[in-house]
C-alpha positions as CSV (number, residue, x, y, z in Angstrom):
1,Q,-14.6,-15.5,-19.6
2,L,-11.6,-14.2,-17.6
3,I,-13.9,-12.0,-15.5
4,D,-16.3,-15.0,-14.8
5,N,-13.4,-17.1,-13.7
6,L,-12.1,-14.3,-11.5
7,I,-15.5,-13.9,-9.9
8,K,-15.9,-17.7,-9.3
9,G,-12.5,-17.7,-7.6
10,L,-13.3,-14.8,-5.4
11,L,-16.6,-16.3,-4.3
12,Q,-14.8,-19.5,-3.3
13,T,-12.2,-17.5,-1.4
14,M,-14.8,-15.3,0.3
15,P,-17.7,-17.5,1.3
16,Y,-19.4,-14.6,3.1
17,A,-19.8,-12.7,-0.2
18,S,-23.0,-13.5,-2.0
19,N,-22.4,-11.4,-5.1
20,I,-19.3,-9.8,-6.7
21,S,-19.5,-7.4,-9.6
22,I,-16.6,-6.3,-11.7
23,A,-16.9,-3.3,-13.9
24,V,-14.5,-2.8,-16.7
25,L,-14.1,0.9,-17.5
26,D,-12.5,2.6,-20.4
27,D,-10.1,5.4,-19.6
28,N,-12.2,7.7,-21.8
29,V,-15.2,7.2,-19.4
30,L,-13.1,8.5,-16.4
31,E,-11.8,11.4,-18.4
32,S,-15.3,12.3,-19.7
33,Q,-16.8,12.3,-16.2
34,A,-14.1,14.7,-15.0
35,I,-14.7,17.0,-18.0
36,E,-18.5,17.0,-17.5
37,T,-18.2,17.9,-13.8
38,L,-15.6,20.6,-14.2
39,S,-17.7,22.1,-17.0
40,A,-20.9,21.9,-14.9
41,I,-19.1,23.7,-12.0
42,G,-18.0,26.4,-14.5
43,L,-14.3,26.0,-14.0
44,S,-11.6,26.9,-16.5
45,Y,-9.1,24.1,-17.0
46,E,-6.4,22.8,-19.2
47,K,-6.1,19.1,-20.0
48,Y,-2.7,17.4,-20.4
49,K,-2.7,13.7,-21.5
50,T,0.3,11.4,-21.2
51,A,0.6,7.7,-22.0
52,N,-0.5,6.8,-18.4
53,N,-2.4,9.8,-17.0
54,V,-4.7,12.7,-17.7
55,Y,-4.0,15.9,-15.8
56,F,-6.6,18.6,-15.3
57,N,-5.1,21.9,-14.3
58,I,-7.8,24.1,-13.0
59,I,-6.8,27.7,-13.6
60,G,-7.9,31.2,-12.6
61,T,-8.6,33.4,-9.7
62,L,-10.7,31.4,-7.3
63,S,-12.5,32.3,-4.1
64,D,-12.3,30.2,-1.0
65,S,-15.8,28.8,-1.6
66,E,-14.8,27.8,-5.1
67,L,-11.6,26.1,-3.8
68,N,-13.7,24.3,-1.2
69,K,-16.1,23.1,-3.9
70,I,-13.2,21.9,-6.0
71,N,-11.7,20.1,-3.0
72,N,-15.0,18.3,-2.3
73,Y,-15.4,17.3,-5.9
74,V,-11.8,16.0,-6.1
75,D,-12.2,14.0,-2.9
76,E,-15.4,12.4,-4.2
77,Y,-13.9,11.6,-7.6
78,Y,-10.8,10.0,-6.0
79,K,-13.0,8.0,-3.6
80,Q,-15.0,6.6,-6.5
81,W,-12.3,6.2,-9.2
82,G,-9.0,6.4,-7.4
83,K,-5.9,8.5,-8.4
84,Q,-4.3,6.1,-10.8
85,Y,-5.4,7.7,-14.1
86,V,-7.0,11.1,-13.7
87,R,-5.2,13.8,-11.6
88,F,-6.3,17.3,-10.6
89,N,-4.1,20.4,-10.0
90,V,-5.2,23.9,-9.1
91,N,-3.1,26.8,-10.7
92,L,-4.1,30.1,-9.1
93,K,-3.2,33.4,-10.4
94,N,-1.0,35.3,-7.9
95,Q,-3.0,36.8,-5.1
96,D,-2.3,38.4,-1.7
97,T,-1.9,34.9,-0.3
98,N,1.2,34.3,-2.3
99,N,3.7,31.8,-0.8
100,S,1.3,30.6,1.8
101,S,-1.1,27.8,2.7
102,F,-4.5,27.8,4.4
103,S,-7.1,25.4,5.7
104,Y,-10.8,25.4,5.9
105,G,-12.1,22.8,8.3
106,D,-10.4,19.5,7.4
107,N,-9.5,20.8,4.0
108,R,-6.0,22.1,3.4
109,F,-4.5,23.7,0.3
110,E,-0.8,24.3,0.1
111,K,1.2,26.3,-2.5
112,S,4.0,24.1,-3.5
113,Q,5.8,25.9,-6.3
114,G,5.1,28.8,-8.7
115,S,1.3,29.3,-8.7
116,K,0.5,25.6,-8.2
117,W,-1.7,24.7,-5.3
118,T,-2.2,21.1,-4.1
119,F,-4.9,19.5,-2.0
120,Q,-3.5,17.8,1.1
121,E,-5.2,14.7,2.5
């Protein structure tokens, strides 16, 4: 009932819209989708859950192409679902690129602390 009233109100406010759909998602659906994709890519990860968020820490020694694949996936995930609940971090094992950052095309990865790398938008 609440969603129907919201849709009616939005349609009155936006006469140019012919149809409005609202999907109610369970947090578990967002978490499951992230797990399925990370597993399909074949990545090792650790999951940490708090009251308000789920964090996926991707771990290991990753090649540049793997990092690029992860970056593309994370970008698509955030475009579809946002960053409010599920968050991704990449924890690389120390390599020769220690204490550095690099970019590949428009994608940038920066080492912020320890062995934690973050994607820059």
